[in-house]
The first five atom37 places (N, CA, C, CB, O) and aatype in JSON, in Angstrom:
{
  "aatype": [20, 20, 20, 20, 20, 20, 20, 20, 20, 20, 20, 20, 20, 20, 20, 20, 20, 20, 20, 20, 20, 20, 20, 20, 20, 20, 20, 20, 20, 20, 20, 20, 20, 20, 20, 20, 20, 20, 20, 20, 20, 20, 20, 20, 20, 20, 20, 20, 20, 20, 20, 20, 20, 20, 20, 20, 20, 20, 20, 20, 20, 20, 20, 20, 20, 20, 20, 20, 20, 20, 20, 20, 20, 20, 20, 20, 20, 20, 20, 20, 20, 20, 20, 20, 20, 20, 20, 20, 20, 20, 20, 20, 20, 20, 20, 20, 20, 20, 20, 20, 20, 20, 20, 20, 20, 20, 20, 20, 20, 20, 20, 20, 20, 20, 20, 20, 20, 20, 20, 20, 20, 20, 20, 20, 20, 20, 20, 20, 20, 20, 20, 20, 20, 20, 20, 20, 20, 20],
  "atom_mask": [
    [1, 1, 1, 1, 1],
    [1, 1, 1, 1, 1],
    [1, 1, 1, 1, 1],
    [1, 1, 1, 1, 1],
    [1, 1, 1, 1, 1],
    [1, 1, 1, 1, 1],
    [1, 1, 1, 1, 1],
    [1, 1, 1, 1, 1],
    [1, 1, 1, 1, 1],
    [1, 1, 1, 1, 1],
    [1, 1, 1, 1, 1],
    [1, 1, 1, 1, 1],
    [1, 1, 1, 1, 1],
    [1, 1, 1, 1, 1],
    [1, 1, 1, 1, 1],
    [1, 1, 1, 1, 1],
    [1, 1, 1, 1, 1],
    [1, 1, 1, 1, 1],
    [1, 1, 1, 1, 1],
    [1, 1, 1, 1, 1],
    [1, 1, 1, 1, 1],
    [1, 1, 1, 1, 1],
    [1, 1, 1, 1, 1],
    [1, 1, 1, 1, 1],
    [1, 1, 1, 1, 1],
    [1, 1, 1, 1, 1],
    [1, 1, 1, 1, 1],
    [1, 1, 1, 1, 1],
    [1, 1, 1, 1, 1],
    [1, 1, 1, 1, 1],
    [1, 1, 1, 1, 1],
    [1, 1, 1, 1, 1],
    [1, 1, 1, 1, 1],
    [1, 1, 1, 1, 1],
    [1, 1, 1, 1, 1],
    [1, 1, 1, 1, 1],
    [1, 1, 1, 1, 1],
    [1, 1, 1, 1, 1],
    [1, 1, 1, 1, 1],
    [1, 1, 1, 1, 1],
    [1, 1, 1, 1, 1],
    [1, 1, 1, 1, 1],
    [1, 1, 1, 1, 1],
    [1, 1, 1, 1, 1],
    [1, 1, 1, 1, 1],
    [1, 1, 1, 1, 1],
    [1, 1, 1, 1, 1],
    [1, 1, 1, 1, 1],
    [1, 1, 1, 1, 1],
    [1, 1, 1, 1, 1],
    [1, 1, 1, 1, 1],
    [1, 1, 1, 1, 1],
    [1, 1, 1, 1, 1],
    [1, 1, 1, 1, 1],
    [1, 1, 1, 1, 1],
    [1, 1, 1, 1, 1],
    [1, 1, 1, 1, 1],
    [1, 1, 1, 1, 1],
    [1, 1, 1, 1, 1],
    [1, 1, 1, 1, 1],
    [1, 1, 1, 1, 1],
    [1, 1, 1, 1, 1],
    [1, 1, 1, 1, 1],
    [1, 1, 1, 1, 1],
    [1, 1, 1, 1, 1],
    [1, 1, 1, 1, 1],
    [1, 1, 1, 1, 1],
    [1, 1, 1, 1, 1],
    [1, 1, 1, 1, 1],
    [1, 1, 1, 1, 1],
    [1, 1, 1, 1, 1],
    [1, 1, 1, 1, 1],
    [1, 1, 1, 1, 1],
    [1, 1, 1, 1, 1],
    [1, 1, 1, 1, 1],
    [1, 1, 1, 1, 1],
    [1, 1, 1, 1, 1],
    [1, 1, 1, 1, 1],
    [1, 1, 1, 1, 1],
    [1, 1, 1, 1, 1],
    [1, 1, 1, 1, 1],
    [1, 1, 1, 1, 1],
    [1, 1, 1, 1, 1],
    [1, 1, 1, 1, 1],
    [1, 1, 1, 1, 1],
    [1, 1, 1, 1, 1],
    [1, 1, 1, 1, 1],
    [1, 1, 1, 1, 1],
    [1, 1, 1, 1, 1],
    [1, 1, 1, 1, 1],
    [1, 1, 1, 1, 1],
    [1, 1, 1, 1, 1],
    [1, 1, 1, 1, 1],
    [1, 1, 1, 1, 1],
    [1, 1, 1, 1, 1],
    [1, 1, 1, 1, 1],
    [1, 1, 1, 1, 1],
    [1, 1, 1, 1, 1],
    [1, 1, 1, 1, 1],
    [1, 1, 1, 1, 1],
    [1, 1, 1, 1, 1],
    [1, 1, 1, 1, 1],
    [1, 1, 1, 1, 1],
    [1, 1, 1, 1, 1],
    [1, 1, 1, 1, 1],
    [1, 1, 1, 1, 1],
    [1, 1, 1, 1, 1],
    [1, 1, 1, 1, 1],
    [1, 1, 1, 1, 1],
    [1, 1, 1, 1, 1],
    [1, 1, 1, 1, 1],
    [1, 1, 1, 1, 1],
    [1, 1, 1, 1, 1],
    [1, 1, 1, 1, 1],
    [1, 1, 1, 1, 1],
    [1, 1, 1, 1, 1],
    [1, 1, 1, 1, 1],
    [1, 1, 1, 1, 1],
    [1, 1, 1, 1, 1],
    [1, 1, 1, 1, 1],
    [1, 1, 1, 1, 1],
    [1, 1, 1, 1, 1],
    [1, 1, 1, 1, 1],
    [1, 1, 1, 1, 1],
    [1, 1, 1, 1, 1],
    [1, 1, 1, 1, 1],
    [1, 1, 1, 1, 1],
    [1, 1, 1, 1, 1],
    [1, 1, 1, 1, 1],
    [1, 1, 1, 1, 1],
    [1, 1, 1, 1, 1],
    [1, 1, 1, 1, 1],
    [1, 1, 1, 1, 1],
    [1, 1, 1, 1, 1],
    [1, 1, 1, 1, 1],
    [1, 1, 1, 1, 1],
    [1, 1, 1, 1, 1],
    [1, 1, 1, 1, 1]
  ],
  "atom_positions": [
    [[6.21, -13.82, -18.83], [5.12, -12.64, -18.46], [5.38, -11.96, -19.37], [5.13, -11.81, -17.15], [4.49, -11.12, -19.49]],
    [[6.3, -11.83, -20.26], [6.55, -10.51, -21.16], [6.01, -9.13, -20.12], [5.48, -10.63, -22.86], [4.98, -8.47, -20.25]],
    [[7.09, -9.0, -19.08], [6.64, -8.32, -18.24], [7.92, -6.83, -18.62], [6.57, -9.25, -16.66], [9.03, -6.71, -18.11]],
    [[7.44, -6.13, -19.39], [8.7, -4.87, -19.58], [9.36, -4.22, -18.52], [8.21, -3.64, -20.25], [8.44, -3.74, -17.87]],
    [[10.69, -3.86, -17.81], [10.85, -3.46, -17.32], [11.28, -2.01, -17.75], [11.23, -4.18, -16.84], [11.71, -1.93, -18.9]],
    [[11.22, -0.44, -16.74], [11.8, 0.69, -16.71], [12.5, 1.5, -15.43], [10.92, 1.32, -17.2], [11.85, 2.21, -14.67]],
    [[13.77, 1.29, -15.33], [14.03, 1.7, -14.28], [14.72, 2.78, -14.45], [14.52, 0.9, -13.6], [15.59, 3.04, -15.28]],
    [[14.11, 3.62, -13.32], [14.04, 5.04, -13.18], [15.09, 5.7, -12.07], [12.57, 5.35, -12.8], [14.59, 5.88, -10.96]],
    [[16.5, 6.09, -12.23], [16.75, 6.21, -11.22], [16.55, 7.77, -10.41], [17.86, 5.68, -11.32], [16.73, 8.86, -10.96]],
    [[16.15, 7.56, -9.05], [16.04, 8.61, -8.37], [17.22, 8.83, -7.11], [14.66, 8.53, -7.95], [17.16, 8.44, -5.94]],
    [[17.97, 9.36, -7.58], [19.17, 9.68, -6.66], [18.94, 10.83, -5.61], [20.4, 10.08, -7.55], [19.43, 10.75, -4.48]],
    [[18.27, 11.82, -5.97], [18.06, 13.11, -4.89], [16.42, 13.59, -5.12], [19.32, 14.64, -5.32], [15.56, 13.31, -5.95]],
    [[16.47, 14.22, -4.27], [14.72, 14.37, -4.38], [14.06, 15.04, -5.47], [14.14, 15.16, -3.23], [12.84, 14.99, -5.63]],
    [[15.03, 15.8, -6.37], [14.32, 16.49, -7.15], [14.01, 15.36, -8.44], [15.12, 17.88, -7.48], [13.07, 15.48, -9.22]],
    [[14.95, 14.33, -8.45], [14.79, 13.13, -9.13], [13.25, 12.81, -9.53], [15.38, 12.05, -8.25], [12.89, 12.76, -10.71]],
    [[12.22, 12.56, -8.24], [11.27, 12.05, -7.73], [10.02, 12.4, -8.99], [11.14, 12.63, -6.19], [9.83, 11.54, -9.85]],
    [[9.31, 13.57, -8.99], [8.65, 14.1, -10.09], [9.49, 13.89, -11.89], [8.5, 15.74, -9.56], [8.96, 12.89, -12.37]],
    [[9.96, 14.16, -12.36], [10.79, 13.79, -13.26], [10.76, 12.06, -13.99], [12.03, 14.13, -12.53], [10.68, 11.74, -15.18]],
    [[10.86, 11.25, -12.81], [10.81, 9.92, -13.0], [9.14, 9.19, -12.82], [11.91, 9.37, -11.92], [8.75, 8.07, -13.14]],
    [[8.56, 10.11, -12.32], [6.97, 10.0, -12.34], [6.28, 10.11, -13.56], [6.36, 11.01, -11.54], [5.51, 9.3, -14.09]],
    [[6.78, 11.57, -14.07], [6.05, 11.82, -15.67], [7.17, 10.76, -16.79], [6.18, 14.05, -16.26], [6.74, 10.54, -17.93]],
    [[8.28, 10.28, -16.48], [9.12, 9.51, -18.05], [8.0, 8.06, -17.73], [11.66, 8.98, -17.9], [7.54, 7.53, -18.74]],
    [[7.5, 7.34, -16.06], [7.33, 6.13, -16.12], [5.52, 7.14, -16.99], [7.56, 4.92, -14.29], [5.2, 7.01, -18.17]],
    [[5.0, 7.69, -16.31], [3.94, 8.18, -17.28], [3.05, 8.11, -18.43], [4.2, 8.71, -17.5], [1.91, 7.81, -18.78]],
    [[4.84, 8.81, -19.04], [5.28, 9.15, -20.49], [5.15, 7.83, -21.33], [6.87, 9.75, -20.55], [4.59, 7.53, -22.38]],
    [[6.15, 6.98, -20.12], [6.47, 5.85, -21.04], [5.65, 4.88, -21.04], [7.62, 5.3, -20.84], [5.94, 3.7, -21.25]],
    [[4.37, 5.39, -20.76], [2.92, 4.46, -20.36], [2.87, 2.97, -19.55], [2.21, 4.05, -21.81], [2.36, 1.86, -19.74]],
    [[4.03, 3.87, -18.13], [3.43, 2.49, -17.18], [2.63, 1.98, -16.72], [3.61, 2.27, -16.43], [1.88, 2.77, -16.16]],
    [[2.2, 0.5, -16.6], [0.95, 0.12, -16.01], [1.34, 0.23, -14.47], [0.4, -1.4, -16.51], [0.21, 0.14, -13.98]],
    [[1.67, 0.28, -14.06], [2.13, 0.6, -12.31], [3.49, 0.32, -11.51], [1.22, -0.24, -11.41], [3.62, -0.86, -11.19]],
    [[4.26, 0.96, -11.23], [5.49, 1.19, -10.73], [5.52, 0.76, -9.41], [5.88, 2.48, -10.85], [4.65, 1.02, -8.58]],
    [[7.13, -0.28, -9.11], [7.23, -0.55, -7.84], [8.27, 0.24, -7.23], [7.39, -1.85, -7.65], [9.43, 0.12, -7.63]],
    [[7.92, 1.12, -6.2], [8.79, 1.86, -5.98], [9.62, 1.27, -5.04], [8.36, 2.97, -5.71], [9.19, 0.45, -4.23]],
    [[11.09, 1.72, -5.1], [12.43, 0.64, -3.89], [13.46, 2.38, -4.1], [13.71, -1.8, -5.1], [14.46, 2.61, -4.79]],
    [[12.68, 3.26, -3.2], [13.67, 4.65, -3.01], [14.12, 4.48, -1.42], [12.68, 6.39, -3.29], [13.31, 4.41, -0.5]],
    [[15.57, 4.43, -1.29], [15.62, 4.41, 0.34], [16.5, 5.54, 0.51], [16.25, 2.97, 1.13], [17.15, 5.97, -0.44]],
    [[16.57, 6.05, 1.67], [17.44, 6.73, 2.99], [16.12, 7.93, 3.53], [19.36, 7.77, 2.32], [14.97, 7.88, 3.97]],
    [[17.0, 8.79, 3.22], [16.42, 10.38, 3.43], [15.08, 10.56, 2.42], [17.77, 11.69, 2.92], [14.0, 10.64, 3.0]],
    [[15.08, 10.64, 0.95], [14.18, 10.58, 0.3], [12.88, 9.99, 0.32], [14.58, 10.36, -0.34], [11.75, 10.35, -0.01]],
    [[13.57, 8.7, 0.94], [12.01, 7.88, 0.88], [10.88, 8.7, 2.36], [12.41, 5.59, 1.35], [9.65, 8.72, 2.23]],
    [[11.53, 9.26, 3.52], [11.64, 9.75, 4.47], [10.36, 10.66, 3.94], [13.05, 10.2, 4.89], [9.15, 10.51, 3.81]],
    [[11.24, 11.6, 3.71], [11.54, 13.54, 3.22], [10.4, 13.97, 2.23], [13.32, 13.92, 2.11], [9.97, 15.12, 2.14]],
    [[9.97, 12.93, 1.52], [9.46, 13.33, 0.36], [8.14, 11.75, -0.02], [11.04, 13.64, -0.87], [7.93, 11.11, -1.05]],
    [[7.5, 11.63, 1.46], [6.51, 10.55, 1.12], [5.61, 10.93, 1.26], [6.44, 9.45, 1.64], [4.64, 10.18, 1.22]],
    [[5.46, 12.24, 1.5], [3.85, 13.49, 0.91], [3.52, 13.5, -0.81], [4.36, 15.69, 1.27], [2.5, 13.26, -1.46]],
    [[5.13, 13.94, -1.23], [5.49, 14.17, -2.67], [4.77, 12.94, -3.95], [7.27, 14.1, -2.64], [4.13, 12.72, -4.97]],
    [[5.59, 12.45, -2.76], [5.72, 10.75, -3.95], [4.08, 10.14, -4.42], [6.63, 8.95, -2.71], [3.6, 10.08, -5.55]],
    [[3.4, 9.68, -2.93], [1.94, 9.49, -2.62], [1.22, 10.15, -4.04], [1.46, 10.37, -1.04], [0.87, 9.54, -5.04]],
    [[1.13, 11.79, -3.72], [0.37, 12.26, -4.98], [1.0, 13.32, -5.93], [-0.91, 12.84, -4.55], [0.55, 14.44, -6.13]],
    [[2.41, 12.63, -6.63], [2.87, 12.16, -7.81], [2.24, 10.84, -8.12], [4.29, 12.09, -7.8], [2.13, 10.8, -9.35]],
    [[1.92, 10.06, -7.74], [1.52, 8.58, -7.91], [-0.2, 8.92, -8.67], [1.54, 7.57, -6.05], [-0.45, 8.71, -9.86]],
    [[-1.27, 9.49, -7.59], [-2.21, 9.99, -7.7], [-2.2, 10.51, -8.81], [-2.47, 10.6, -6.88], [-2.9, 10.08, -9.72]],
    [[-1.09, 11.91, -8.97], [-1.37, 12.77, -10.09], [-1.17, 12.37, -11.75], [-0.55, 13.86, -9.79], [-1.5, 12.98, -12.76]],
    [[-0.52, 11.12, -11.55], [-0.43, 10.51, -12.87], [-0.65, 8.97, -13.21], [0.8, 10.81, -13.28], [0.07, 8.09, -13.68]],
    [[-2.1, 9.05, -12.72], [-2.61, 7.93, -12.03], [-2.2, 6.6, -12.12], [-3.71, 7.86, -12.27], [-2.69, 5.68, -12.77]],
    [[-1.05, 6.62, -11.24], [0.07, 5.31, -11.96], [-0.4, 4.43, -10.63], [2.33, 5.72, -12.16], [-0.6, 5.07, -9.6]],
    [[-0.56, 3.08, -10.63], [-0.22, 2.47, -9.14], [0.49, 1.51, -9.0], [-1.18, 2.05, -8.45], [0.74, 0.44, -9.54]],
    [[0.96, 2.42, -7.67], [2.25, 2.07, -7.22], [2.28, 1.11, -5.74], [3.01, 3.5, -7.06], [1.62, 1.39, -4.74]],
    [[3.23, -0.08, -5.87], [3.58, -0.62, -5.13], [4.15, -0.17, -3.96], [4.05, -1.18, -5.62], [4.98, 0.63, -4.39]],
    [[4.23, -0.16, -2.9], [5.03, 0.25, -1.71], [5.6, -0.76, -0.92], [4.28, 1.01, -0.85], [5.2, -1.91, -1.15]],
    [[6.69, -0.56, 0.22], [6.95, -2.05, 0.75], [6.98, -2.14, 2.06], [8.2, -2.65, 0.33], [7.01, -3.06, 2.89]],
    [[6.94, -0.21, 2.06], [6.44, 0.02, 3.59], [4.49, 0.56, 4.23], [7.6, 1.41, 4.0], [3.64, 1.22, 3.65]],
    [[4.49, 0.19, 4.96], [2.61, 0.53, 5.21], [2.52, 2.07, 5.6], [1.74, -0.53, 6.82], [1.39, 2.55, 5.68]],
    [[3.27, 2.6, 5.77], [2.79, 4.26, 5.79], [3.0, 4.58, 4.64], [3.53, 5.35, 6.72], [2.35, 5.61, 4.48]],
    [[3.51, 4.34, 3.72], [2.98, 4.98, 2.86], [1.29, 4.84, 1.81], [4.04, 4.88, 2.27], [0.93, 5.52, 0.85]],
    [[0.53, 3.6, 2.57], [-0.13, 3.53, 2.39], [-1.31, 4.26, 3.69], [0.12, 2.47, 1.92], [-2.45, 4.52, 3.29]],
    [[-1.11, 4.43, 4.58], [-1.3, 4.84, 5.12], [-1.51, 6.54, 4.72], [-0.65, 4.26, 5.79], [-2.52, 7.23, 4.84]],
    [[-0.41, 6.84, 4.32], [0.32, 8.49, 4.01], [-1.17, 8.72, 2.87], [2.59, 8.56, 2.92], [-1.99, 9.62, 3.06]],
    [[-1.28, 7.58, 1.56], [-2.56, 8.17, 1.16], [-2.1, 6.9, -0.59], [-2.63, 10.61, 1.08], [-2.88, 6.93, -1.54]],
    [[-0.84, 5.99, -0.64], [-0.61, 5.57, -1.16], [-1.29, 4.22, -1.79], [0.14, 5.76, -0.75], [-2.39, 4.27, -1.25]],
    [[-1.29, 3.55, -2.25], [-2.73, 2.18, -2.89], [-2.1, 1.25, -2.27], [-3.06, 1.63, -4.86], [-2.7, 1.42, -1.21]],
    [[-1.31, 0.31, -2.02], [-1.08, -1.06, -1.84], [0.47, -0.45, -1.22], [-1.23, -2.24, -3.4], [1.21, 0.5, -1.47]],
    [[0.45, -1.81, -0.11], [2.17, -1.94, 0.13], [1.84, -3.76, -0.05], [3.05, -1.15, 2.21], [0.93, -4.48, -0.44]],
    [[3.13, -3.87, 0.47], [3.51, -5.86, 0.96], [5.01, -5.68, 1.28], [3.34, -7.46, -0.7], [5.89, -4.99, 0.76]],
    [[4.99, -6.46, 2.22], [6.32, -6.55, 2.79], [6.11, -6.97, 4.68], [7.16, -4.83, 2.43], [5.17, -7.07, 5.47]],
    [[7.49, -7.08, 4.73], [7.65, -7.87, 6.29], [7.33, -6.77, 7.14], [9.31, -8.54, 6.76], [7.6, -5.58, 7.06]],
    [[6.51, -7.66, 8.25], [6.42, -6.65, 9.77], [7.28, -6.49, 10.51], [5.62, -6.97, 10.74], [7.87, -7.21, 11.32]],
    [[7.4, -4.78, 9.99], [8.51, -4.3, 11.42], [8.15, -4.75, 12.51], [8.67, -2.79, 11.83], [8.68, -5.84, 12.74]],
    [[7.52, -4.44, 13.24], [7.33, -5.07, 14.42], [8.23, -6.55, 14.63], [5.81, -5.26, 14.47], [9.14, -6.59, 15.45]],
    [[7.92, -7.5, 13.96], [8.07, -8.28, 13.73], [10.04, -8.61, 14.17], [7.34, -8.24, 12.5], [10.73, -9.01, 15.12]],
    [[10.19, -8.17, 12.88], [11.35, -8.14, 12.48], [12.55, -7.39, 13.6], [11.17, -7.49, 11.16], [13.77, -7.58, 13.67]],
    [[11.29, -6.16, 14.7], [12.18, -5.56, 15.77], [12.33, -6.22, 16.96], [11.78, -4.33, 16.13], [13.0, -5.74, 17.88]],
    [[11.47, -7.88, 17.08], [11.27, -8.51, 18.4], [12.13, -10.0, 18.12], [9.44, -8.69, 18.81], [12.44, -10.92, 18.88]],
    [[12.39, -9.72, 16.45], [13.73, -11.14, 16.11], [14.9, -10.49, 16.88], [14.36, -11.49, 14.03], [15.44, -11.02, 17.85]],
    [[15.29, -9.12, 16.29], [16.19, -8.1, 16.01], [17.07, -8.14, 17.97], [15.08, -6.33, 15.34], [18.24, -8.35, 18.27]],
    [[15.87, -7.84, 18.88], [15.6, -7.94, 20.4], [16.27, -9.55, 20.49], [13.67, -7.73, 20.92], [17.15, -9.43, 21.34]],
    [[16.27, -10.49, 20.19], [16.25, -11.19, 20.67], [17.61, -12.31, 20.37], [15.07, -11.35, 20.54], [17.92, -13.39, 20.87]],
    [[18.27, -11.38, 19.22], [19.54, -11.97, 19.22], [20.3, -10.71, 19.58], [19.97, -12.72, 17.83], [21.49, -11.05, 19.62]],
    [[20.17, -9.03, 19.94], [21.23, -8.67, 20.86], [20.81, -9.14, 22.34], [21.5, -7.07, 20.79], [21.54, -8.64, 23.21]],
    [[19.68, -10.08, 22.87], [19.94, -10.77, 23.81], [20.82, -11.74, 24.21], [19.25, -11.07, 23.93], [21.41, -11.65, 25.28]],
    [[21.0, -12.85, 23.28], [21.83, -13.54, 22.85], [23.47, -13.44, 22.97], [21.44, -13.52, 21.84], [24.28, -14.22, 23.47]],
    [[23.65, -11.98, 22.2], [25.05, -12.02, 22.02], [25.57, -11.34, 23.69], [25.54, -11.0, 20.45], [26.67, -11.46, 24.23]],
    [[24.12, -10.51, 24.29], [24.63, -9.69, 25.13], [25.06, -10.43, 26.51], [23.67, -8.63, 25.29], [25.83, -9.87, 27.29]],
    [[24.45, -11.92, 26.82], [25.05, -13.12, 27.38], [26.15, -14.03, 26.82], [24.12, -13.87, 27.55], [26.55, -14.81, 27.69]],
    [[26.51, -14.11, 26.1], [27.26, -14.34, 25.33], [28.15, -15.24, 23.87], [27.42, -14.23, 25.96], [29.27, -15.61, 23.53]],
    [[26.7, -15.24, 23.38], [26.73, -15.57, 22.24], [27.71, -14.65, 21.21], [25.42, -15.61, 21.93], [28.09, -13.5, 21.41]],
    [[28.08, -15.69, 19.83], [29.28, -14.72, 18.89], [28.45, -14.66, 18.14], [30.81, -15.19, 18.24], [27.75, -15.68, 18.07]],
    [[28.09, -13.54, 17.26], [26.86, -12.89, 16.32], [27.64, -13.8, 15.14], [26.67, -10.75, 16.07], [26.92, -13.98, 14.16]],
    [[29.09, -14.47, 15.02], [28.96, -15.11, 13.51], [28.41, -16.66, 13.66], [30.61, -15.13, 12.65], [27.98, -17.4, 12.77]],
    [[28.58, -16.94, 15.25], [27.55, -17.93, 15.33], [25.78, -18.23, 15.01], [27.72, -18.05, 16.38], [25.12, -19.27, 14.92]],
    [[25.41, -16.64, 14.89], [23.75, -17.43, 15.26], [23.35, -17.37, 13.45], [22.19, -16.06, 16.68], [23.8, -16.63, 12.58]],
    [[22.52, -18.29, 13.39], [21.82, -18.0, 12.35], [21.09, -17.18, 11.48], [21.47, -18.38, 12.44], [20.24, -16.43, 11.96]],
    [[21.25, -17.2, 10.54], [21.11, -15.78, 9.61], [19.13, -15.94, 9.22], [22.5, -15.95, 7.64], [19.03, -16.88, 8.44]],
    [[18.35, -15.61, 9.38], [16.71, -15.71, 9.39], [16.37, -14.66, 8.65], [15.93, -15.62, 10.81], [16.72, -13.48, 8.73]],
    [[15.44, -15.36, 7.72], [14.34, -14.34, 6.54], [13.24, -14.45, 7.37], [13.88, -14.99, 4.69], [12.84, -15.3, 8.17]],
    [[12.68, -12.84, 6.77], [11.99, -12.58, 7.63], [10.61, -14.08, 7.8], [11.57, -11.0, 7.21], [10.84, -15.2, 7.34]],
    [[9.5, -13.79, 8.42], [8.04, -14.78, 7.96], [6.95, -14.5, 7.87], [7.68, -15.7, 8.61], [6.15, -15.3, 7.38]],
    [[6.55, -13.19, 8.36], [5.94, -12.56, 8.49], [5.3, -11.57, 7.85], [6.26, -12.45, 9.02], [5.21, -10.71, 8.72]],
    [[4.61, -10.99, 6.53], [4.57, -10.21, 6.06], [2.99, -9.59, 5.79], [5.36, -10.53, 5.24], [1.98, -10.3, 5.69]],
    [[3.01, -8.65, 5.72], [1.33, -8.44, 5.34], [1.01, -7.29, 4.05], [0.45, -7.74, 6.91], [1.46, -6.2, 3.7]],
    [[0.71, -7.58, 3.91], [-0.48, -6.75, 2.39], [-1.56, -5.72, 2.95], [-1.75, -8.19, 1.43], [-2.43, -6.24, 3.64]],
    [[-1.61, -4.79, 2.83], [-2.37, -3.67, 2.88], [-3.1, -2.75, 1.61], [-1.55, -2.95, 3.53], [-2.38, -2.28, 0.73]],
    [[-4.22, -2.6, 1.59], [-4.77, -1.79, 0.01], [-5.44, -0.64, 0.68], [-6.1, -2.78, -1.19], [-6.13, -0.75, 1.7]],
    [[-5.17, 0.58, -0.02], [-6.38, 1.52, 0.11], [-7.24, 2.1, -1.16], [-5.87, 2.71, 0.81], [-6.98, 2.69, -2.2]],
    [[-8.26, 1.66, -0.57], [-9.63, 1.85, -1.54], [-10.04, 3.48, -2.22], [-11.03, 1.39, -0.48], [-10.71, 3.74, -3.22]],
    [[-9.52, 4.16, -1.49], [-9.6, 5.95, -1.09], [-8.67, 6.42, -2.61], [-8.46, 6.56, 0.96], [-8.9, 7.34, -3.39]],
    [[-7.5, 5.31, -2.63], [-6.61, 5.47, -3.39], [-6.95, 4.71, -4.78], [-5.47, 5.1, -2.71], [-6.77, 5.41, -5.78]],
    [[-7.34, 3.6, -4.98], [-7.94, 2.94, -5.99], [-8.97, 4.53, -6.76], [-8.96, 1.37, -5.2], [-8.95, 5.16, -7.82]],
    [[-9.72, 4.57, -5.48], [-10.54, 5.15, -6.28], [-10.24, 6.5, -6.9], [-11.59, 5.18, -5.65], [-10.89, 6.82, -7.89]],
    [[-9.17, 7.5, -6.33], [-8.37, 8.48, -6.77], [-7.92, 7.98, -8.79], [-6.88, 8.47, -5.43], [-7.77, 8.58, -9.86]],
    [[-7.89, 6.87, -8.4], [-6.99, 6.92, -9.7], [-8.24, 6.03, -10.78], [-5.1, 5.92, -9.43], [-7.87, 5.71, -11.91]],
    [[-9.14, 5.81, -10.51], [-10.26, 5.11, -10.64], [-9.83, 3.45, -11.09], [-11.18, 5.94, -11.75], [-10.08, 3.02, -12.21]],
    [[-9.24, 2.7, -10.16], [-8.81, 1.76, -10.15], [-9.43, 0.94, -9.25], [-7.74, 1.9, -10.08], [-9.73, 1.4, -8.15]],
    [[-9.81, -0.89, -9.68], [-11.2, -1.13, -8.99], [-9.79, -2.24, -8.43], [-13.13, -1.68, -10.01], [-8.68, -2.31, -8.97]],
    [[-10.15, -2.82, -7.51], [-9.77, -4.02, -7.47], [-10.52, -4.99, -5.85], [-8.04, -3.79, -7.58], [-10.83, -4.9, -4.66]],
    [[-10.43, -6.18, -7.48], [-10.96, -7.38, -7.37], [-11.12, -8.42, -5.81], [-10.16, -7.99, -8.37], [-10.26, -9.05, -5.19]],
    [[-12.59, -8.24, -5.57], [-12.89, -9.23, -4.02], [-11.75, -10.44, -4.11], [-14.84, -10.16, -3.95], [-11.55, -10.72, -2.93]],
    [[-11.36, -10.83, -4.48], [-10.49, -11.8, -4.42], [-8.41, -11.3, -4.01], [-10.87, -12.47, -6.03], [-7.36, -11.68, -3.49]],
    [[-9.12, -10.17, -4.8], [-7.53, -9.51, -4.27], [-7.96, -8.45, -2.82], [-6.62, -8.21, -5.91], [-7.07, -7.69, -2.43]],
    [[-8.95, -8.45, -2.26], [-9.06, -7.86, -1.44], [-8.99, -8.14, -0.15], [-9.72, -7.48, -1.65], [-8.73, -7.5, 0.86]],
    [[-9.54, -10.12, -0.6], [-10.03, -10.82, 0.52], [-8.44, -11.02, 1.04], [-11.09, -12.3, 0.16], [-8.36, -11.01, 2.27]],
    [[-7.32, -11.18, 0.42], [-6.13, -11.74, 0.77], [-5.47, -10.47, 2.41], [-5.02, -11.73, -1.02], [-4.99, -10.83, 3.49]],
    [[-5.73, -9.15, 1.94], [-6.0, -7.91, 2.09], [-5.39, -8.7, 3.97], [-7.9, -7.12, 1.48], [-5.73, -9.75, 4.52]],
    [[-4.27, -7.43, 4.47], [-3.95, -8.07, 6.04], [-4.84, -6.88, 6.65], [-1.96, -8.14, 6.71], [-5.55, -6.82, 7.65]],
    [[-4.48, -5.85, 5.52], [-5.7, -4.18, 6.17], [-5.96, -3.67, 4.78], [-4.71, -2.42, 7.4], [-5.27, -3.46, 3.78]],
    [[-7.83, -3.47, 5.26], [-7.41, -2.44, 3.71], [-8.51, -1.06, 4.76], [-8.46, -3.34, 1.26], [-9.39, -1.15, 5.61]],
    [[-7.88, -0.06, 4.17], [-8.21, 1.62, 4.21], [-9.12, 1.46, 3.54], [-7.26, 2.8, 3.67], [-9.05, 0.72, 2.56]],
    [[-10.67, 2.38, 4.02], [-11.7, 2.65, 3.0], [-11.83, 4.56, 3.38], [-13.42, 1.45, 3.35], [-12.61, 5.27, 2.75]]
  ]
}
């Protein structure tokens, strides 16, 4: 597929802007944001704003970013994971040994697109991609 990856460390909130600038300067075509912990939660608006300012399409794993103005997300449906976790808690409280319970893979994922964000970075989303989205924010 000839995809070239550029890995940029974001260890603190101060690393976010330089990472976006480096991606933009490096002529990145897109960004897959994988930032964990408090940086993600506390800097959500800044990350979304930098994505728009640098005109970089960003794929998020969590829907909150798309709802906050980000372009698109694809990831597990968190309420479904919570329900499955509750099932496991119930089994353990009834005496099941955690080591005896099977490991499960998520089965339900969601794809969300924000057309307003696409317009802000001058990106046209093809109709066939829009048709696959579980939710489209206009």
